[in-house]
N, C-alpha and C positions, 0 to 999 in steps of 0.2 A: 503493499499499500504506499509507503514511503516514496518508493521510484514513481509510482503512478501520480502521485501528487506533485512531485518534483518536476516531473515531466508537464504535466498541466500548469504548473507555476510558470514555466518557462515559455510555454506556447501562449499563454495568457499575457504575460509580460512583453513578449515580443509583438504580438498582434495589437495590443492597445496603444503602445507608445508610438506617436509619430515625430521624428525628428523635428526640430525647429530650424528653418534656414537662417543661417548667420550672413553677416555681411560678406564673407568670403566663399560662400557657397555658390555654386553655379547649377541652375536648374538644368536637368536632363531632360528632353523631349522624349515623350513616349509614343508609341505609334499612333495613339488615338489625337495626341497632342499636334503632331505634325500634319494630321489631315484636318485639323479644324483651327490651327493657329497659322497667321500669315508671318510671324516671326517670332525668333527665340533669342534669347539672351546668351551670349559665352563670354567668359572672362578674357578671351584674345580678341582684340580689335581686329578686324580684317579692313584691309585698304581697299577700297574699290575707287578705280578711276571714275571721276565724275565729269562729264563734258561741262565746260565752262559756257557762258553765255556767248563768248567770243569766237567759240569753235575751236579753240587751240587743241594742239595735239596732247596725247597722253604723256606720260613719264617717258624721259628718254632711256632707251635700252642701254644695257652696258656690254661689254665683250665686242666681240667681231673681229675680223681681220681682214687684211687687204695683201693681195699677191701683185707685185709689180711684174708686168710681163717684159719682153723685149722692147726696148725704146727705141724709136726712130728718131734720129737727129742729124743735123748737118755734120760733116766731118769736122774733125779737131773741135768738137762740142760735145762734153759728156754730161748730160743734166741727171743721169741716174743717181748719183750720191745725193744732189739734193732732193730729189723725190723720195730717195728710201730714208733721208732725215726726216721727212714730213709724214712718215707712215702714222705716227698717232694722230696727228691732225685729220689725216684721211679718214681713220678709223672714228674719230670723233664726229666728223661729218655724216659718214655713213649711220651712226647709231642716232645722230640727231634727225636724219631722213626716215629711220626706221620707226620714230616716234609717231610719225603719220602714215607711213607706208611698212606696215610690220613683215610683209612677204618681200621686202626688197632684199635682193642678193644676186648676185651674178657678174657679169662683167660690162664694163663700160671703158670706152676708148676715147681719151681726152685729147684734144688738140689745144696744145699751150704755145702761145706766143710770147716770146720773150724779146724784150729790148736790146739794144747795143750795151746797156749798162747792166744787163743781167736781171732786170727787174721783169715782173709778169706783166704783161699787158692784157691778156686775154685767156680764158679758158672755156672750152665749149665742147659739147660731147660730139663725137663724130658719128652722126647718124647711119652712114653707110656702113659703119663696122656693127651695127646692130648691137645685142647685148641686152641682158634683163635689168641691169642696174642704170640704164638710162634714165635717171630721175631728176628733174628740175631743180628740185630742193637739194640734193646731193651735188650735182654740178655747181650750183650756185654757191653753196659752202665751201666746195673746194677751191672756187675762184677767189673768194674772199680771204681764205687761209693761204693761199698761194701768193695773193697781192700782198698779204701783210706779213708773211713770214718766209718766202721763199728767196734765197740769195742764190742765184744760179751764177756760174762764172760767166764773164763776158764773151758773148758769142761770136764777136767780132762783126756785129750787125744785128739786123733782126733775124731770129730762128724760130721756125715752128717745130714744135716737138710733137711726137705722136706716142701717148703713153698709154697702153692698155692695163686697167686695173681689173682685178678679180676681188669681190667683196663676199666674205662669209659671215654668217652671224655666229 
Protein backbone atom coordinates (compact mmCIF):
# COMPACT_ATOMS: atom_id res chain seq x y z
CA UNK A 1 0.00 0.00 0.00
CA UNK A 2 2.83 2.42 0.66
CA UNK A 3 4.18 1.95 -2.85
CA UNK A 4 0.78 2.58 -4.34
CA UNK A 5 0.28 5.72 -2.23
CA UNK A 6 3.71 7.01 -3.22
CA UNK A 7 3.01 6.44 -6.91
CA UNK A 8 -0.35 8.16 -6.59
CA UNK A 9 1.31 11.09 -4.84
CA UNK A 10 3.93 11.46 -7.61
CA UNK A 11 1.32 11.31 -10.38
CA UNK A 12 -0.93 13.78 -8.59
CA UNK A 13 1.86 16.28 -7.99
CA UNK A 14 3.08 16.13 -11.58
CA UNK A 15 -0.38 16.54 -13.05
CA UNK A 16 -1.52 19.37 -10.83
CA UNK A 17 1.57 21.60 -11.01
CA UNK A 18 1.79 24.03 -13.92
CA UNK A 19 5.14 25.80 -14.22
CA UNK A 20 4.95 29.58 -14.19
CA UNK A 21 6.83 31.27 -17.05
CA UNK A 22 9.71 33.46 -15.99
CA UNK A 23 11.27 36.39 -17.82
CA UNK A 24 13.86 34.10 -19.37
CA UNK A 25 11.59 31.29 -20.54
CA UNK A 26 10.72 30.94 -24.19
CA UNK A 27 7.24 29.78 -25.20
CA UNK A 28 7.38 26.68 -27.32
CA UNK A 29 4.67 26.42 -29.96
CA UNK A 30 2.65 23.25 -29.99
CA UNK A 31 1.18 21.76 -33.14
CA UNK A 32 -2.19 23.34 -32.34
CA UNK A 33 -0.56 26.72 -31.58
CA UNK A 34 1.07 26.90 -35.01
CA UNK A 35 -2.21 26.27 -36.77
CA UNK A 36 -4.04 29.05 -34.95
CA UNK A 37 -1.29 31.54 -34.20
CA UNK A 38 0.19 33.94 -36.71
CA UNK A 39 3.37 34.63 -34.76
CA UNK A 40 5.47 33.02 -32.10
CA UNK A 41 8.05 34.63 -29.91
CA UNK A 42 11.58 33.35 -29.76
CA UNK A 43 14.53 34.30 -27.63
CA UNK A 44 16.82 34.74 -30.64
CA UNK A 45 16.06 37.78 -32.83
CA UNK A 46 15.94 37.02 -36.54
CA UNK A 47 17.09 39.75 -38.86
CA UNK A 48 14.89 39.91 -41.92
CA UNK A 49 15.74 42.42 -44.63
CA UNK A 50 12.89 44.85 -45.07
CA UNK A 51 12.70 46.94 -48.19
CA UNK A 52 12.90 50.64 -47.55
CA UNK A 53 10.66 53.23 -49.09
CA UNK A 54 13.46 54.25 -51.43
CA UNK A 55 13.76 50.69 -52.80
CA UNK A 56 17.41 50.36 -51.83
CA UNK A 57 19.03 46.92 -52.12
CA UNK A 58 19.46 44.57 -49.18
CA UNK A 59 22.61 44.00 -47.18
CA UNK A 60 25.89 43.77 -49.07
CA UNK A 61 27.06 40.15 -49.42
CA UNK A 62 30.56 39.18 -48.40
CA UNK A 63 33.04 36.73 -49.84
CA UNK A 64 33.44 36.22 -53.52
CA UNK A 65 36.48 36.09 -55.73
CA UNK A 66 37.72 37.39 -59.05
CA UNK A 67 39.97 35.67 -61.55
CA UNK A 68 41.89 37.98 -63.89
CA UNK A 69 42.35 36.43 -67.32
CA UNK A 70 44.89 37.13 -70.05
CA UNK A 71 44.96 40.87 -70.61
CA UNK A 72 45.30 42.31 -74.08
CA UNK A 73 47.34 45.53 -74.04
CA UNK A 74 49.77 47.41 -76.30
CA UNK A 75 53.38 46.19 -76.46
CA UNK A 76 55.68 47.50 -73.73
CA UNK A 77 52.68 48.23 -71.48
CA UNK A 78 51.89 45.71 -68.73
CA UNK A 79 48.69 46.65 -66.86
CA UNK A 80 48.26 43.25 -65.15
CA UNK A 81 50.16 44.08 -61.90
CA UNK A 82 47.96 47.15 -61.38
CA UNK A 83 44.77 45.17 -62.00
CA UNK A 84 45.95 42.39 -59.67
CA UNK A 85 46.58 44.98 -56.92
CA UNK A 86 42.94 46.03 -57.32
CA UNK A 87 41.48 42.55 -56.82
CA UNK A 88 39.97 43.40 -53.41
CA UNK A 89 38.26 46.51 -54.82
CA UNK A 90 36.95 44.41 -57.72
CA UNK A 91 35.51 41.87 -55.28
CA UNK A 92 34.01 44.71 -53.20
CA UNK A 93 32.29 46.04 -56.33
CA UNK A 94 31.07 42.54 -57.14
CA UNK A 95 29.57 42.17 -53.65
CA UNK A 96 27.88 45.59 -53.87
CA UNK A 97 26.33 44.64 -57.21
CA UNK A 98 25.19 41.30 -55.74
CA UNK A 99 23.15 43.19 -53.13
CA UNK A 100 20.66 44.08 -55.87
CA UNK A 101 21.42 41.14 -58.20
CA UNK A 102 22.05 38.05 -55.99
CA UNK A 103 22.49 35.73 -58.98
CA UNK A 104 25.37 37.81 -60.39
CA UNK A 105 28.40 35.70 -61.30
CA UNK A 106 30.47 34.82 -64.30
CA UNK A 107 32.58 36.62 -66.86
CA UNK A 108 32.75 40.26 -67.86
CA UNK A 109 35.31 41.66 -70.29
CA UNK A 110 36.31 45.23 -69.58
CA UNK A 111 37.72 47.80 -72.00
CA UNK A 112 39.87 50.11 -69.91
CA UNK A 113 41.19 53.30 -71.46
CA UNK A 114 44.37 54.60 -69.82
CA UNK A 115 45.73 58.06 -70.60
CA UNK A 116 49.38 58.99 -71.19
CA UNK A 117 49.89 59.68 -67.45
CA UNK A 118 48.65 56.20 -66.45
CA UNK A 119 45.26 57.37 -65.14
CA UNK A 120 42.01 55.63 -66.09
CA UNK A 121 39.83 57.61 -68.49
CA UNK A 122 37.00 55.08 -68.79
CA UNK A 123 35.93 51.52 -68.09
CA UNK A 124 33.16 49.83 -70.02
CA UNK A 125 31.98 46.28 -70.55
CA UNK A 126 32.76 44.83 -73.96
CA UNK A 127 29.30 43.73 -75.18
CA UNK A 128 30.76 41.61 -77.98
CA UNK A 129 32.56 39.41 -75.43
CA UNK A 130 29.31 38.37 -73.74
CA UNK A 131 29.41 37.09 -70.19
CA UNK A 132 26.92 36.68 -67.38
CA UNK A 133 28.51 39.35 -65.14
CA UNK A 134 27.95 42.19 -67.61
CA UNK A 135 26.06 44.20 -64.99
CA UNK A 136 25.88 48.03 -65.24
CA UNK A 137 26.18 48.49 -61.45
CA UNK A 138 29.27 46.26 -61.34
CA UNK A 139 30.96 48.00 -64.28
CA UNK A 140 30.15 51.47 -62.90
CA UNK A 141 31.61 50.57 -59.50
CA UNK A 142 34.76 49.15 -61.11
CA UNK A 143 35.14 52.30 -63.20
CA UNK A 144 34.89 54.50 -60.07
CA UNK A 145 37.35 52.30 -58.16
CA UNK A 146 39.85 52.35 -61.02
CA UNK A 147 39.56 56.09 -61.59
CA UNK A 148 40.10 56.66 -57.85
CA UNK A 149 42.80 54.12 -57.12
CA UNK A 150 44.48 52.59 -60.16
CA UNK A 151 47.95 53.89 -60.98
CA UNK A 152 49.01 52.25 -64.22
CA UNK A 153 52.51 52.72 -65.60
CA UNK A 154 52.70 55.39 -68.27
CA UNK A 155 51.77 53.66 -71.52
CA UNK A 156 53.53 56.15 -73.81
CA UNK A 157 50.24 57.60 -75.06
CA UNK A 158 46.65 56.53 -74.66
CA UNK A 159 46.17 52.78 -74.31
CA UNK A 160 43.13 50.53 -74.45
CA UNK A 161 43.32 47.43 -72.30
CA UNK A 162 40.98 44.46 -72.65
CA UNK A 163 40.73 42.60 -69.34
CA UNK A 164 38.54 39.50 -68.91
CA UNK A 165 37.38 38.98 -65.32
CA UNK A 166 35.49 36.03 -63.86
CA UNK A 167 33.54 36.64 -60.64
CA UNK A 168 32.41 33.90 -58.27
CA UNK A 169 30.38 34.20 -55.04
